[in-house]
C-alpha positions as protocol buffer text, in pm:
chain_id: "A"
residue {
  index: 1
  type: MET
  ca { x: 8387 y: -5031 z: -3154 }
}
residue {
  index: 2
  type: ASN
  ca { x: 8267 y: -5221 z: -3460 }
}
residue {
  index: 3
  type: PHE
  ca { x: 7953 y: -5325 z: -3271 }
}
residue {
  index: 4
  type: LEU
  ca { x: 7875 y: -4961 z: -3181 }
}
residue {
  index: 5
  type: PHE
  ca { x: 7929 y: -4855 z: -3540 }
}
residue {
  index: 6
  type: ALA
  ca { x: 7710 y: -5138 z: -3667 }
}
residue {
  index: 7
  type: LYS
  ca { x: 7440 y: -5069 z: -3406 }
}
residue {
  index: 8
  type: ARG
  ca { x: 7430 y: -4697 z: -3493 }
}
residue {
  index: 9
  type: ASN
  ca { x: 7401 y: -4774 z: -3865 }
}
residue {
  index: 10
  type: LEU
  ca { x: 7132 y: -5034 z: -3799 }
}
residue {
  index: 11
  type: ILE
  ca { x: 6925 y: -4780 z: -3606 }
}
residue {
  index: 12
  type: CYS
  ca { x: 6969 y: -4525 z: -3885 }
}
residue {
  index: 13
  type: LEU
  ca { x: 6875 y: -4779 z: -4151 }
}
residue {
  index: 14
  type: ALA
  ca { x: 6573 y: -4896 z: -3950 }
}
residue {
  index: 15
  type: GLY
  ca { x: 6452 y: -4537 z: -3915 }
}
residue {
  index: 16
  type: ALA
  ca { x: 6510 y: -4467 z: -4283 }
}
residue {
  index: 17
  type: SER
  ca { x: 6335 y: -4784 z: -4394 }
}
residue {
  index: 18
  type: LEU
  ca { x: 6028 y: -4709 z: -4181 }
}
residue {
  index: 19
  type: GLY
  ca { x: 5987 y: -4364 z: -4335 }
}
residue {
  index: 20
  type: TRP
  ca { x: 5766 y: -4498 z: -4611 }
}
residue {
  index: 21
  type: LEU
  ca { x: 5511 y: -4616 z: -4354 }
}
residue {
  index: 22
  type: VAL
  ca { x: 5428 y: -4261 z: -4243 }
}
residue {
  index: 23
  type: PRO
  ca { x: 5211 y: -4073 z: -4495 }
}
residue {
  index: 24
  type: GLY
  ca { x: 5368 y: -3780 z: -4680 }
}
residue {
  index: 25
  type: ALA
  ca { x: 5163 y: -3537 z: -4473 }
}
residue {
  index: 26
  type: ALA
  ca { x: 5339 y: -3638 z: -4156 }
}
residue {
  index: 27
  type: ARG
  ca { x: 5672 y: -3786 z: -4263 }
}
residue {
  index: 28
  type: ALA
  ca { x: 5915 y: -3497 z: -4211 }
}
residue {
  index: 29
  type: GLN
  ca { x: 5738 y: -3305 z: -3941 }
}
residue {
  index: 30
  type: ALA
  ca { x: 5536 y: -3544 z: -3725 }
}
residue {
  index: 31
  type: ALA
  ca { x: 5801 y: -3566 z: -3456 }
}
residue {
  index: 32
  type: ALA
  ca { x: 5902 y: -3202 z: -3481 }
}
residue {
  index: 33
  type: LEU
  ca { x: 5549 y: -3056 z: -3475 }
}
residue {
  index: 34
  type: PRO
  ca { x: 5329 y: -3269 z: -3250 }
}
residue {
  index: 35
  type: SER
  ca { x: 5093 y: -2978 z: -3185 }
}
residue {
  index: 36
  type: PHE
  ca { x: 5058 y: -2908 z: -3559 }
}
residue {
  index: 37
  type: TYR
  ca { x: 4792 y: -3177 z: -3601 }
}
residue {
  index: 38
  type: THR
  ca { x: 4482 y: -3031 z: -3440 }
}
residue {
  index: 39
  type: THR
  ca { x: 4173 y: -2823 z: -3512 }
}
residue {
  index: 40
  type: TYR
  ca { x: 4227 y: -2458 z: -3609 }
}
residue {
  index: 41
  type: ASN
  ca { x: 3982 y: -2169 z: -3624 }
}
residue {
  index: 42
  type: TYR
  ca { x: 3993 y: -1929 z: -3918 }
}
residue {
  index: 43
  type: THR
  ca { x: 4070 y: -1576 z: -3797 }
}
residue {
  index: 44
  type: ALA
  ca { x: 4150 y: -1382 z: -4116 }
}
residue {
  index: 45
  type: TYR
  ca { x: 4151 y: -1413 z: -4494 }
}
residue {
  index: 46
  type: THR
  ca { x: 4331 y: -1177 z: -4733 }
}
residue {
  index: 47
  type: VAL
  ca { x: 4307 y: -1189 z: -5113 }
}
residue {
  index: 48
  type: TYR
  ca { x: 4598 y: -1071 z: -5328 }
}
residue {
  index: 49
  type: ASP
  ca { x: 4498 y: -992 z: -5688 }
}
residue {
  index: 50
  type: THR
  ca { x: 4802 y: -915 z: -5903 }
}
residue {
  index: 51
  type: GLY
  ca { x: 4580 y: -808 z: -6193 }
}
residue {
  index: 52
  type: SER
  ca { x: 4454 y: -509 z: -5997 }
}
residue {
  index: 53
  type: ASP
  ca { x: 4613 y: -190 z: -5869 }
}
residue {
  index: 54
  type: ASN
  ca { x: 4397 y: -215 z: -5557 }
}
residue {
  index: 55
  type: PRO
  ca { x: 4558 y: -310 z: -5226 }
}
residue {
  index: 56
  type: PRO
  ca { x: 4501 y: -663 z: -5093 }
}
residue {
  index: 57
  type: THR
  ca { x: 4144 y: -728 z: -4982 }
}
residue {
  index: 58
  type: GLN
  ca { x: 4094 y: -825 z: -4620 }
}
residue {
  index: 59
  type: VAL
  ca { x: 3779 y: -1035 z: -4629 }
}
residue {
  index: 60
  type: ARG
  ca { x: 3551 y: -967 z: -4332 }
}
residue {
  index: 61
  type: GLY
  ca { x: 3331 y: -1217 z: -4153 }
}
residue {
  index: 62
  type: VAL
  ca { x: 3560 y: -1520 z: -4184 }
}
residue {
  index: 63
  type: GLY
  ca { x: 3485 y: -1815 z: -3959 }
}
residue {
  index: 64
  type: GLY
  ca { x: 3493 y: -2189 z: -3938 }
}
residue {
  index: 65
  type: SER
  ca { x: 3752 y: -2453 z: -3871 }
}
residue {
  index: 66
  type: LEU
  ca { x: 4022 y: -2666 z: -4029 }
}
residue {
  index: 67
  type: THR
  ca { x: 4114 y: -3002 z: -3876 }
}
residue {
  index: 68
  type: LEU
  ca { x: 4451 y: -3151 z: -3979 }
}
residue {
  index: 69
  type: ARG
  ca { x: 4516 y: -3512 z: -3879 }
}
residue {
  index: 70
  type: PRO
  ca { x: 4853 y: -3695 z: -3861 }
}
residue {
  index: 71
  type: ALA
  ca { x: 4724 y: -3952 z: -4110 }
}
residue {
  index: 72
  type: GLY
  ca { x: 4712 y: -3680 z: -4377 }
}
residue {
  index: 73
  type: THR
  ca { x: 4335 y: -3620 z: -4384 }
}
residue {
  index: 74
  type: TYR
  ca { x: 4159 y: -3291 z: -4324 }
}
residue {
  index: 75
  type: GLU
  ca { x: 3815 y: -3137 z: -4272 }
}
residue {
  index: 76
  type: LYS
  ca { x: 3755 y: -2777 z: -4373 }
}
residue {
  index: 77
  type: ARG
  ca { x: 3444 y: -2587 z: -4265 }
}
residue {
  index: 78
  type: LEU
  ca { x: 3486 y: -2229 z: -4380 }
}
residue {
  index: 79
  type: SER
  ca { x: 3229 y: -1950 z: -4375 }
}
residue {
  index: 80
  type: ILE
  ca { x: 3262 y: -1605 z: -4527 }
}
residue {
  index: 81
  type: MET
  ca { x: 3007 y: -1331 z: -4473 }
}
residue {
  index: 82
  type: GLY
  ca { x: 2906 y: -1167 z: -4799 }
}
residue {
  index: 83
  type: PRO
  ca { x: 2653 y: -899 z: -4894 }
}
residue {
  index: 84
  type: GLY
  ca { x: 2388 y: -1167 z: -4947 }
}
residue {
  index: 85
  type: GLY
  ca { x: 2467 y: -1352 z: -4626 }
}
residue {
  index: 86
  type: PRO
  ca { x: 2716 y: -1619 z: -4530 }
}
residue {
  index: 87
  type: ARG
  ca { x: 2875 y: -1852 z: -4783 }
}
residue {
  index: 88
  type: TYR
  ca { x: 2977 y: -2193 z: -4656 }
}
residue {
  index: 89
  type: PHE
  ca { x: 3258 y: -2410 z: -4788 }
}
residue {
  index: 90
  type: LYS
  ca { x: 3291 y: -2774 z: -4688 }
}
residue {
  index: 91
  type: GLN
  ca { x: 3587 y: -2985 z: -4794 }
}
residue {
  index: 92
  type: ASP
  ca { x: 3707 y: -3325 z: -4679 }
}
residue {
  index: 93
  type: GLY
  ca { x: 4020 y: -3467 z: -4830 }
}
residue {
  index: 94
  type: THR
  ca { x: 4388 y: -3536 z: -4791 }
}
residue {
  index: 95
  type: PHE
  ca { x: 4687 y: -3309 z: -4751 }
}
residue {
  index: 96
  type: THR
  ca { x: 5059 y: -3353 z: -4794 }
}
residue {
  index: 97
  type: LEU
  ca { x: 5350 y: -3149 z: -4665 }
}
residue {
  index: 98
  type: ARG
  ca { x: 5690 y: -3117 z: -4826 }
}
residue {
  index: 99
  type: GLY
  ca { x: 5917 y: -2861 z: -4665 }
}
residue {
  index: 100
  type: ASP
  ca { x: 5699 y: -2550 z: -4633 }
}
residue {
  index: 101
  type: SER
  ca { x: 5468 y: -2657 z: -4919 }
}
residue {
  index: 102
  type: ILE
  ca { x: 5118 y: -2790 z: -4861 }
}
residue {
  index: 103
  type: ARG
  ca { x: 4884 y: -2961 z: -5105 }
}
residue {
  index: 104
  type: PHE
  ca { x: 4515 y: -3023 z: -5042 }
}
residue {
  index: 105
  type: ALA
  ca { x: 4335 y: -3284 z: -5255 }
}
residue {
  index: 106
  type: PHE
  ca { x: 3956 y: -3315 z: -5241 }
}
residue {
  index: 107
  type: THR
  ca { x: 3647 y: -3392 z: -5445 }
}
residue {
  index: 108
  type: ASP
  ca { x: 3358 y: -3148 z: -5468 }
}
residue {
  index: 109
  type: LEU
  ca { x: 3052 y: -3111 z: -5692 }
}
residue {
  index: 110
  type: LYS
  ca { x: 3282 y: -3027 z: -5986 }
}
residue {
  index: 111
  type: GLY
  ca { x: 3497 y: -3339 z: -5934 }
}
residue {
  index: 112
  type: ALA
  ca { x: 3851 y: -3396 z: -5811 }
}
residue {
  index: 113
  type: ASP
  ca { x: 4054 y: -3083 z: -5737 }
}
residue {
  index: 114
  type: VAL
  ca { x: 4384 y: -2980 z: -5580 }
}
residue {
  index: 115
  type: GLN
  ca { x: 4490 y: -2661 z: -5402 }
}
residue {
  index: 116
  type: ARG
  ca { x: 4858 y: -2586 z: -5353 }
}
residue {
  index: 117
  type: GLY
  ca { x: 5047 y: -2334 z: -5147 }
}
residue {
  index: 118
  type: THR
  ca { x: 5272 y: -2286 z: -4850 }
}
residue {
  index: 119
  type: PHE
  ca { x: 5227 y: -2298 z: -4476 }
}
residue {
  index: 120
  type: ARG
  ca { x: 5397 y: -2142 z: -4177 }
}
residue {
  index: 121
  type: PHE
  ca { x: 5335 y: -2287 z: -3830 }
}
residue {
  index: 122
  type: ASN
  ca { x: 5438 y: -2107 z: -3512 }
}
residue {
  index: 123
  type: PRO
  ca { x: 5459 y: -2366 z: -3230 }
}
residue {
  index: 124
  type: ALA
  ca { x: 5485 y: -2096 z: -2961 }
}
residue {
  index: 125
  type: THR
  ca { x: 5149 y: -1937 z: -3051 }
}
residue {
  index: 126
  type: ARG
  ca { x: 5003 y: -2244 z: -3228 }
}
residue {
  index: 127
  type: GLY
  ca { x: 4922 y: -2013 z: -3518 }
}
residue {
  index: 128
  type: LEU
  ca { x: 4906 y: -2135 z: -3876 }
}
residue {
  index: 129
  type: THR
  ca { x: 4931 y: -1925 z: -4193 }
}
residue {
  index: 130
  type: LEU
  ca { x: 4823 y: -2087 z: -4521 }
}
residue {
  index: 131
  type: THR
  ca { x: 4900 y: -1918 z: -4852 }
}
residue {
  index: 132
  type: ILE
  ca { x: 4698 y: -2083 z: -5128 }
}
residue {
  index: 133
  type: LEU
  ca { x: 4797 y: -2013 z: -5487 }
}
residue {
  index: 134
  type: GLY
  ca { x: 4521 y: -1869 z: -5705 }
}
residue {
  index: 135
  type: TYR
  ca { x: 4442 y: -1804 z: -6069 }
}
residue {
  index: 136
  type: PRO
  ca { x: 4580 y: -1644 z: -6274 }
}
residue {
  index: 137
  type: ALA
  ca { x: 4935 y: -1715 z: -6160 }
}
residue {
  index: 138
  type: GLY
  ca { x: 5054 y: -1473 z: -5893 }
}
residue {
  index: 139
  type: ASN
  ca { x: 4717 y: -1437 z: -5723 }
}
residue {
  index: 140
  type: ARG
  ca { x: 4686 y: -1591 z: -5379 }
}
residue {
  index: 141
  type: GLY
  ca { x: 4472 y: -1614 z: -5070 }
}
residue {
  index: 142
  type: VAL
  ca { x: 4630 y: -1596 z: -4725 }
}
residue {
  index: 143
  type: TYR
  ca { x: 4445 y: -1757 z: -4436 }
}
residue {
  index: 144
  type: GLU
  ca { x: 4535 y: -1698 z: -4072 }
}
residue {
  index: 145
  type: LEU
  ca { x: 4431 y: -1967 z: -3829 }
}
residue {
  index: 146
  type: ALA
  ca { x: 4469 y: -2026 z: -3456 }
}
residue {
  index: 147
  type: ALA
  ca { x: 4464 y: -2365 z: -3288 }
}
residue {
  index: 148
  type: ALA
  ca { x: 4138 y: -2418 z: -3103 }
}
residue {
  index: 149
  type: GLY
  ca { x: 4199 y: -2340 z: -2738 }
}
residue {
  index: 150
  type: ALA
  ca { x: 4530 y: -2164 z: -2807 }
}
residue {
  index: 151
  type: ARG
  ca { x: 4599 y: -1877 z: -2571 }
}
residue {
  index: 152
  type: PRO
  ca { x: 4663 y: -1535 z: -2725 }
}
residue {
  index: 153
  type: LEU
  ca { x: 5003 y: -1376 z: -2672 }
}
residue {
  index: 154
  type: PRO
  ca { x: 5030 y: -1130 z: -2383 }
}
residue {
  index: 155
  type: GLY
  ca { x: 4937 y: -783 z: -2507 }
}
residue {
  index: 156
  type: ALA
  ca { x: 4751 y: -915 z: -2813 }
}
residue {
  index: 157
  type: PRO
  ca { x: 4402 y: -772 z: -2865 }
}
residue {
  index: 158
  type: PRO
  ca { x: 4126 y: -1014 z: -2765 }
}
residue {
  index: 159
  type: ARG
  ca { x: 3970 y: -1213 z: -3045 }
}
residue {
  index: 160
  type: PRO
  ca { x: 3607 y: -1122 z: -3111 }
}
residue {
  index: 161
  type: ARG
  ca { x: 3357 y: -1386 z: -3010 }
}
residue {
  index: 162
  type: PRO
  ca { x: 3135 y: -1526 z: -3286 }
}
residue {
  index: 163
  type: LYS
  ca { x: 2793 y: -1361 z: -3293 }
}
residue {
  index: 164
  type: SER
  ca { x: 2627 y: -1692 z: -3208 }
}
residue {
  index: 165
  type: ALA
  ca { x: 2820 y: -1698 z: -2878 }
}
residue {
  index: 166
  type: GLN
  ca { x: 2740 y: -1338 z: -2785 }
}
residue {
  index: 167
  type: ARG
  ca { x: 2444 y: -1256 z: -2565 }
}
residue {
  index: 168
  type: ARG
  ca { x: 2160 y: -1070 z: -2725 }
}
């Protein structure tokens, strides 16, 4: 009995002491969300502006990908179609998860920067929703992403193919 008790505590202590080896991005959820770490495709982007009486803006022409790795690094390749043509955003950096909070740290032409928000992952659909806090406080951008190769739910409308993949 004492041996079982000691063995159980030893296993718990060993697991707890190894927790510091896993980066913050993966610590709490690596075992629970093995399919979380993958490449996602951007499917929608909505901007919420609390300083305006206008309804949220659903940005059209969103594309690109976001790759999240278990080591806590990411690659973001986002494109948004505007009146003057597409705008491209490229970020490489690190991310950390804590509960449902997500933090992206990166360096761009302006220097080091951080974006904070929340995430919601649906393992059944392999869908990811990122809500990134904006400025001034209260504003936010909500990104909808789907894991590359994820199958749509039965009855869901088909996703449009990118223009580059369509026949002319």
